[in-house]
KOLZAKOL-8637 format. One line per field, with one value per residue (C-alpha): residue in one letter; residue number from 1; x, y, z. Coordinates in nm, 3 decimals. Example, Ala and Ser with C-alpha at 12.3 -4.5 7.8 and 13.67 -1.06 7.14 Angstrom:
2
res = (a;s)
n = (1;2)
X = (1.230;1.367)
Y = (-0.450;-0.106)
Z = (0.780;0.714)
//
This chain:
480
res = (m;s;l;d;d;l;t;a;r;v;q;a;s;l;a;q;l;g;e;p;l;k;p;w;s;q;t;p;p;d;f;d;a;d;v;l;i;v;g;a;g;q;s;g;l;a;a;a;f;g;l;l;r;v;g;v;a;n;i;r;v;v;s;a;d;p;v;g;a;e;g;p;w;r;t;v;a;r;m;p;t;l;r;s;p;k;h;a;p;g;p;e;l;g;l;p;d;l;t;y;q;s;w;h;v;a;q;y;g;q;a;d;h;d;g;l;g;l;i;p;t;g;h;w;a;a;y;l;d;w;f;r;t;a;t;g;i;l;v;e;p;e;r;q;m;t;n;l;n;g;d;a;q;s;i;t;a;t;f;a;d;g;s;q;i;r;a;r;q;v;v;l;a;t;g;v;a;a;l;g;g;p;a;t;p;k;i;l;a;a;f;p;r;s;l;w;a;t;t;s;q;a;i;d;f;a;a;l;e;g;k;r;v;a;v;l;g;a;a;s;s;a;f;d;n;a;a;a;a;l;e;v;g;a;a;e;v;d;l;y;c;r;h;n;e;l;n;a;i;n;r;m;k;g;v;a;d;y;g;l;v;a;h;w;a;d;l;d;d;a;r;r;w;h;l;a;l;h;t;q;a;q;a;a;p;p;t;g;p;t;v;a;r;a;c;r;w;p;n;f;t;m;h;m;n;a;p;w;q;d;v;r;e;g;a;g;k;l;i;i;h;a;a;g;e;e;r;a;y;d;f;a;l;v;a;i;g;y;r;i;d;p;a;a;r;p;e;l;s;a;v;f;p;a;m;v;r;w;q;d;r;f;t;p;p;a;g;a;e;n;a;r;l;m;e;f;p;y;l;d;a;g;f;a;f;q;e;a;q;p;g;q;a;p;w;l;q;r;l;r;l;f;a;g;p;a;v;v;s;m;g;r;i;l;g;e;s;g;n;l;r;y;g;v;p;r;l;t;t;a;i;t;q;a;l;a;m;e;d;a;d;a;l;i;a;r;a;e;a;f;d;e;r;d;t;v;p;a;d;y;a;h;r;i;a;h;r;i;a;g;s;s;d;k;p;g;e;p;g;l)
n = (1;2;3;4;5;6;7;8;9;10;11;12;13;14;15;16;17;18;19;20;21;22;23;24;25;26;27;28;29;30;31;32;33;34;35;36;37;38;39;40;41;42;43;44;45;46;47;48;49;50;51;52;53;54;55;56;57;58;59;60;61;62;63;64;65;66;67;68;69;70;71;72;73;74;75;76;77;78;79;80;81;82;83;84;85;86;87;88;89;90;91;92;93;94;95;96;97;98;99;100;101;102;103;104;105;106;107;108;109;110;111;112;113;114;115;116;117;118;119;120;121;122;123;124;125;126;127;128;129;130;131;132;133;134;135;136;137;138;139;140;141;142;143;144;145;146;147;148;149;150;151;152;153;154;155;156;157;158;159;160;161;162;163;164;165;166;167;168;169;170;171;172;173;174;175;176;177;178;179;180;181;182;183;184;185;186;187;188;189;190;191;192;193;194;195;196;197;198;199;200;201;202;203;204;205;206;207;208;209;210;211;212;213;214;215;216;217;218;219;220;221;222;223;224;225;226;227;228;229;230;231;232;233;234;235;236;237;238;239;240;241;242;243;244;245;246;247;248;249;250;251;252;253;254;255;256;257;258;259;260;261;262;263;264;265;266;267;268;269;270;271;272;273;274;275;276;277;278;279;280;281;282;283;284;285;286;287;288;289;290;291;292;293;294;295;296;297;298;299;300;301;302;303;304;305;306;307;308;309;310;311;312;313;314;315;316;317;318;319;320;321;322;323;324;325;326;327;328;329;330;331;332;333;334;335;336;337;338;339;340;341;342;343;344;345;346;347;348;349;350;351;352;353;354;355;356;357;358;359;360;361;362;363;364;365;366;367;368;369;370;371;372;373;374;375;376;377;378;379;380;381;382;383;384;385;386;387;388;389;390;391;392;393;394;395;396;397;398;399;400;401;402;403;404;405;406;407;408;409;410;411;412;413;414;415;416;417;418;419;420;421;422;423;424;425;426;427;428;429;430;431;432;433;434;435;436;437;438;439;440;441;442;443;444;445;446;447;448;449;450;451;452;453;454;455;456;457;458;459;460;461;462;463;464;465;466;467;468;469;470;471;472;473;474;475;476;477;478;479;480)
X = (0.000;0.133;0.115;-0.142;-0.356;-0.310;-0.407;-0.723;-0.803;-0.767;-1.023;-1.254;-1.221;-1.316;-1.614;-1.728;-1.722;-1.926;-1.632;-1.550;-1.867;-2.092;-1.884;-1.891;-2.119;-1.973;-1.678;-1.783;-1.675;-1.331;-1.180;-0.919;-0.975;-1.168;-0.848;-0.483;-0.235;0.123;0.356;0.340;0.519;0.336;0.131;0.025;-0.069;-0.265;-0.453;-0.539;-0.660;-0.876;-1.045;-1.096;-1.268;-1.535;-1.598;-1.384;-1.235;-1.147;-0.810;-0.466;-0.151;0.174;0.531;0.845;1.040;1.087;0.909;1.047;1.210;0.898;0.959;1.302;1.327;1.554;1.736;1.817;1.690;2.030;1.927;1.909;1.570;1.274;1.274;0.910;0.816;0.709;0.356;0.289;-0.001;0.066;-0.136;-0.374;-0.651;-0.789;-0.766;-0.561;-0.481;-0.314;-0.074;0.301;0.278;0.045;0.279;0.587;0.426;0.318;0.672;0.887;0.661;0.526;0.839;1.050;0.816;0.813;1.192;1.198;1.318;1.260;1.137;1.425;1.407;1.415;1.128;0.918;0.981;0.878;0.568;0.461;0.508;0.270;0.027;-0.005;-0.080;-0.320;-0.526;-0.534;-0.367;-0.223;0.084;0.216;0.597;0.850;0.593;0.789;0.549;0.671;0.377;0.063;-0.206;-0.581;-0.905;-1.216;-1.330;-1.010;-0.635;-0.416;-0.082;0.170;0.448;0.794;0.669;0.414;0.113;-0.145;-0.392;-0.694;-0.849;-1.104;-0.884;-0.506;-0.314;0.056;0.203;0.565;0.726;0.932;1.061;0.716;0.759;1.134;1.443;1.724;1.860;2.218;2.454;2.545;2.902;2.927;2.754;3.074;3.234;3.199;2.950;3.229;3.334;3.000;2.646;2.325;2.219;1.890;2.061;2.225;2.576;2.852;2.960;3.207;3.408;3.454;3.672;3.995;3.868;3.828;3.462;3.290;2.921;2.724;2.420;2.329;1.986;1.920;2.011;2.352;2.433;2.288;2.514;2.816;2.770;2.725;3.060;3.232;3.092;3.246;3.588;3.614;3.942;3.786;3.440;3.388;3.036;2.977;2.697;2.627;2.498;2.680;2.497;2.259;1.889;1.743;1.365;1.154;0.890;0.651;0.619;0.459;0.171;0.022;-0.332;-0.601;-0.743;-0.420;-0.314;-0.652;-0.764;-0.454;-0.597;-0.916;-0.740;-0.720;-0.414;-0.249;-0.256;-0.145;0.147;0.238;0.245;0.438;0.696;0.726;0.771;0.956;1.187;1.455;1.540;1.413;1.694;1.861;1.762;2.001;2.065;2.124;2.393;2.545;2.579;2.825;2.987;3.107;3.372;3.701;3.758;3.432;3.452;3.180;3.260;3.011;2.938;3.114;2.919;3.116;3.266;3.446;3.514;3.780;3.923;4.284;4.459;4.125;3.998;3.753;3.925;3.667;3.717;3.508;3.555;3.884;4.045;4.091;4.064;4.090;3.836;3.796;3.417;3.136;2.786;2.518;2.219;2.048;1.689;1.462;1.338;1.060;1.229;1.036;1.350;1.371;1.012;0.970;0.664;0.486;0.576;0.206;0.143;0.401;0.302;-0.069;-0.074;-0.130;0.155;0.143;0.313;0.010;-0.245;-0.077;0.142;0.322;0.344;0.674;0.929;0.748;0.877;1.021;1.097;1.133;0.792;0.629;0.715;0.501;0.164;-0.149;-0.385;-0.752;-0.867;-0.884;-0.518;-0.613;-0.409;-0.578;-0.534;-0.373;-0.592;-0.955;-1.002;-0.628;-0.606;-0.941;-0.801;-0.580;-0.878;-0.861;-0.492;-0.420;-0.083;-0.058;0.314;0.570;0.536;0.173;0.296;0.232;-0.131;-0.206;0.033;0.146;-0.090;0.168;0.471;0.467;0.320;0.163;-0.055;-0.191;-0.499;-0.577;-0.470;-0.625;-0.985;-0.960;-0.822;-1.081;-1.367;-1.245;-1.215;-1.549;-1.721;-1.587;-1.689;-2.034;-2.102;-2.016;-2.205;-2.508;-2.755;-2.624;-2.628;-2.984;-3.095;-2.944;-3.129;-3.455;-3.405;-3.368;-3.635;-3.518;-3.835;-3.845;-4.170;-4.397;-4.778;-4.722;-4.577;-4.908;-5.182;-5.308;-5.384;-5.578;-5.945;-6.082;-5.990;-6.170;-6.319;-6.150;-5.843;-5.508;-5.258;-4.991;-4.674;-4.522;-4.850;-4.907;-5.149;-5.280)
Y = (0.000;0.344;0.650;0.794;0.486;0.511;0.879;0.788;0.524;0.787;1.004;0.706;0.611;0.962;0.956;0.625;0.790;1.081;1.319;1.593;1.698;1.979;2.299;2.525;2.826;3.121;3.298;3.646;3.942;4.095;3.761;3.581;3.243;3.065;2.900;2.989;2.710;2.825;2.536;2.261;1.972;1.654;1.829;2.118;1.886;1.654;1.951;2.079;1.735;1.704;2.036;1.962;1.634;1.814;2.076;2.364;2.427;2.797;2.738;2.876;2.678;2.875;2.767;2.972;2.699;2.647;2.361;2.026;2.164;2.168;2.001;1.871;1.563;1.699;1.952;1.907;1.549;1.387;1.031;0.772;0.640;0.742;0.607;0.495;0.153;0.131;0.025;0.325;0.542;0.887;1.175;0.951;0.980;0.632;0.599;0.286;0.408;0.718;0.532;0.526;0.153;0.210;0.474;0.255;-0.048;0.164;0.296;-0.007;-0.313;-0.525;-0.735;-0.426;-0.305;-0.651;-0.637;-0.282;-0.218;0.146;0.402;0.584;0.955;1.054;0.816;0.979;1.322;1.193;1.031;1.363;1.531;1.277;1.302;1.675;1.611;1.323;1.522;1.838;2.057;2.375;2.506;2.858;2.826;3.085;3.285;3.411;3.547;3.869;3.962;3.814;4.027;4.055;4.177;4.016;3.898;3.788;3.737;3.899;3.749;3.977;3.837;3.950;4.078;4.300;4.085;3.987;3.707;3.776;3.462;3.363;3.091;3.040;2.720;2.733;2.403;2.510;2.226;2.204;2.559;2.713;2.946;2.984;2.815;2.577;2.603;2.728;2.732;3.077;2.957;2.975;3.310;3.512;3.295;3.341;3.116;3.000;2.781;2.629;2.557;2.412;2.088;2.244;2.474;2.422;2.285;2.238;1.893;1.859;2.138;1.916;1.666;1.621;1.837;1.771;1.811;1.835;1.750;1.878;1.666;1.299;1.262;1.136;1.458;1.464;1.114;1.183;1.484;1.314;1.034;1.285;1.443;1.106;0.994;1.291;1.220;1.419;1.333;1.298;1.344;1.369;1.365;1.518;1.397;1.544;1.211;0.894;0.696;0.760;0.790;0.452;0.493;0.715;0.802;0.944;0.599;0.490;0.725;0.467;0.402;0.565;0.737;0.925;0.991;1.116;1.282;1.426;1.774;1.683;1.595;1.838;2.060;1.859;1.539;1.712;1.870;1.537;1.370;1.657;1.650;1.271;1.268;1.595;1.645;1.438;1.414;1.122;0.871;0.792;0.464;0.171;0.202;0.577;0.515;0.229;0.448;0.672;0.408;0.200;0.464;0.414;0.791;0.853;0.901;0.960;1.163;1.080;1.291;1.570;1.896;2.182;2.382;2.643;2.730;2.965;3.041;2.981;2.980;2.973;2.673;2.614;2.498;2.305;2.225;1.930;1.652;1.798;1.803;2.052;1.961;2.175;2.149;2.302;2.304;2.231;2.100;2.182;1.947;2.032;2.074;2.375;2.656;2.911;3.227;3.539;3.689;3.400;3.458;3.831;3.756;3.651;3.965;4.038;3.685;3.640;3.928;3.850;3.470;3.268;3.041;2.751;2.964;3.196;2.925;2.650;2.618;2.282;2.096;2.103;1.888;1.904;2.242;2.287;2.641;2.541;2.375;2.664;2.885;2.677;2.813;2.719;2.619;2.529;2.181;2.285;2.396;2.766;3.027;3.216;3.582;3.676;3.984;3.970;4.203;4.249;4.021;3.851;3.720;3.473;3.237;3.212;3.110;2.739;2.578;2.243;2.209;2.094;2.360;2.256;1.938;2.038;2.125;1.866;1.576;1.316;1.408;1.660;1.604;1.227;1.113;0.812;1.031;1.267;1.043;1.166;1.528;1.621;1.525;1.729;2.026;1.995;1.972;2.277;2.485;2.381;2.438;2.793;2.855;2.705;2.940;3.237;3.105;2.973;3.215;3.146;2.771;2.785;2.999;2.747;2.468;2.659;2.731;2.363;2.273;1.949;1.747;1.377;1.340;1.544;1.517;1.345;1.049;0.970;1.164;0.851;0.692;0.980;0.883;1.217;1.523;1.598;1.948;2.185;1.968;2.137;2.149;2.310;2.105;2.001;1.975;1.638;1.408;1.058)
Z = (0.000;-0.093;0.130;-0.108;-0.055;0.320;0.316;0.125;0.387;0.660;0.487;0.441;0.809;0.917;0.683;0.832;1.174;1.045;1.079;1.074;1.250;1.128;1.109;1.412;1.392;1.206;1.367;1.487;1.273;1.334;1.436;1.227;1.390;1.656;1.778;1.724;1.795;1.848;1.777;1.514;1.677;1.774;2.044;1.823;1.537;1.767;1.915;1.568;1.461;1.771;1.699;1.331;1.419;1.622;1.356;1.483;1.140;1.166;1.328;1.253;1.330;1.333;1.387;1.442;1.266;0.893;0.721;0.837;1.153;1.369;1.701;1.806;1.588;1.312;1.527;1.897;1.947;1.914;1.990;1.710;1.821;2.030;2.383;2.376;2.230;1.867;1.957;2.183;2.062;1.922;1.779;1.582;1.846;1.797;1.416;1.332;0.979;1.127;1.356;1.316;1.244;0.948;0.808;0.856;0.692;0.395;0.360;0.440;0.467;0.750;0.785;0.840;1.113;1.274;1.297;1.430;1.784;1.871;1.620;1.443;1.523;1.155;1.082;1.352;1.198;0.854;1.003;1.158;0.818;0.666;0.959;0.893;0.526;0.586;0.835;0.624;0.886;0.736;0.918;0.869;0.902;1.017;1.211;1.510;1.771;1.933;2.153;2.302;2.462;2.466;2.615;2.759;2.414;2.241;2.226;1.964;1.863;1.692;1.474;1.369;1.034;1.206;1.114;1.374;1.437;1.658;1.801;2.059;2.206;2.193;2.261;2.341;2.219;2.225;2.416;2.733;2.693;2.651;2.951;2.958;2.830;2.918;3.268;3.280;3.578;3.706;3.727;3.345;3.294;3.263;2.998;2.620;2.443;2.216;2.508;2.606;2.490;2.619;2.456;2.342;2.092;1.756;1.803;1.549;1.662;1.377;1.539;1.848;1.661;1.853;2.142;2.513;2.607;2.945;2.987;3.285;3.368;3.379;3.219;2.868;2.689;2.857;2.733;2.386;2.341;2.492;2.238;1.954;2.043;2.070;1.737;1.553;1.702;2.025;2.197;2.540;2.685;3.060;3.204;3.548;3.777;4.121;4.257;4.359;4.092;3.806;3.876;3.794;3.816;3.593;3.850;3.594;3.439;3.764;3.686;3.454;3.577;3.366;3.673;3.739;3.382;3.263;3.586;3.752;3.683;3.871;4.196;4.485;4.510;4.787;4.583;4.263;4.446;4.603;4.262;4.101;4.377;4.355;3.976;3.914;4.213;4.041;3.674;3.470;3.427;3.098;2.940;2.921;2.545;2.585;2.847;2.648;2.340;2.525;2.747;2.453;2.387;2.581;2.588;2.778;3.154;3.413;3.725;4.000;4.307;4.121;4.104;3.952;4.236;4.029;3.666;3.530;3.191;3.099;2.763;2.583;2.777;3.061;3.376;3.576;3.943;4.065;4.319;4.434;4.089;3.805;3.438;3.124;2.840;2.498;2.523;2.769;2.703;2.960;2.999;3.328;3.212;3.169;3.388;3.402;3.273;3.165;3.015;2.769;2.650;2.580;2.365;2.686;2.880;2.941;3.066;3.341;3.573;3.540;3.573;3.888;3.989;4.229;4.493;4.483;4.558;4.756;5.063;5.073;5.401;5.586;5.408;5.073;4.955;4.606;4.491;4.125;4.101;4.287;3.987;3.752;3.635;3.827;3.546;3.550;3.454;3.088;3.062;3.091;3.273;3.555;3.638;3.967;4.012;3.892;3.599;3.544;3.242;3.166;2.840;3.028;3.059;2.678;2.681;2.726;2.792;2.614;2.683;2.937;3.208;3.261;3.430;3.793;3.718;3.450;3.503;3.253;2.968;2.841;2.624;2.577;2.246;2.414;2.634;2.368;2.361;2.714;2.680;2.346;2.436;2.758;2.566;2.291;2.540;2.729;2.413;2.267;2.601;2.609;2.249;2.309;2.599;2.380;2.080;2.270;2.109;1.759;1.820;1.953;1.660;1.419;1.599;1.579;1.209;1.130;0.873;0.714;0.664;0.732;0.540;0.313;0.254;-0.079;0.111;0.274;0.088;-0.085;0.251;0.412;0.456;0.575;0.775;1.100;1.099;1.342;1.390;1.424;1.140;1.349;1.336;1.662;1.855;2.015;1.839;1.858)
//
């Protein structure tokens, strides 16, 4: 079966389900869209598909990235395969013909899929390209948002070229850095960026051939980037971990029951905080194959219980002091996660001072404090921001965070492709509920104007014996 055939089957499957549903009532004048989705990675595409299926067709999907570079898969995702199993669900939302497996079989055959271990990262990127085409989602590339603001009725996004999109609802689907950027140690702030980089940025790995490289961090990204440097011929790569051994348990995987995955957002604050602290207080561990990829190199060394105590520059190198020793490096790679950082997101300058954070609504019990998690936004059960002061920014209730920093409020339904099937329906329901409340009069009027007849007098005229004088002909009145 060709991809064209598979795409046709997708359309046929949707038609069999009676989808997409009847188009939403007309968008009010002066609006460019009912929903604006910012971000066109797997989360943004899944959100768009979910809305299209229920008839919300007047959507705009924008991406700051050029075509083909949406999401991390062809840029900063430096692992050869995904870490999730090949049979895990994705953005297909229950349609078998839209799964990765269907795409792979159409491209490479069933036998190739049967022999597949984990999904190659490049394959996943190509699958998402096809998914966008098969579902008819139009993405506007290279639309860098520079400002987001609104009023009680709408949100207006402004872009680098000066254009604007005014929408009734906005979804931020911009990944783990949606409200900030990569965390960086203060100890490196004074040194030129020619000597160090975060692993979430573009890196010229070829330039590291023959160089001594230090890696700060011990989660998957740290090992991915250490391996990338080793594979281009780095002379030495040293990885620094502050613990005595690597984290071994991905605590978020323990949140596997439907009740917790689908309904984390419905729990009380104390339980949500408890779960967030349990799953987020330590970094997710690297997988075995990720560690093995770096450890197979004899010039790779791990320094355990070795936080960086001091860094200085000498002869164009970084001199790093850790665990009682000093070592000189040509370059350092930093992989210590992400942080909430208003300075990294100037386009959201109107959001940060007006939004409620967890620190504004919840006081953890003694021993359960976590300053980093307290900075995260306190969202409602439909992913929407809430305003800190009533009337200060009423448009925040129209802004929904379908991205990593929603994790404290929403739990595991963010970020992982396998949990889009839980997150997208909740997001879609929240958006359509909000639109329905605003459009109630128009929806009722459309219902009242319905005049499609199930039968006409000609269907039964030949069987009428007589008409009783004075009987009612008014339709809708009860009769015998």
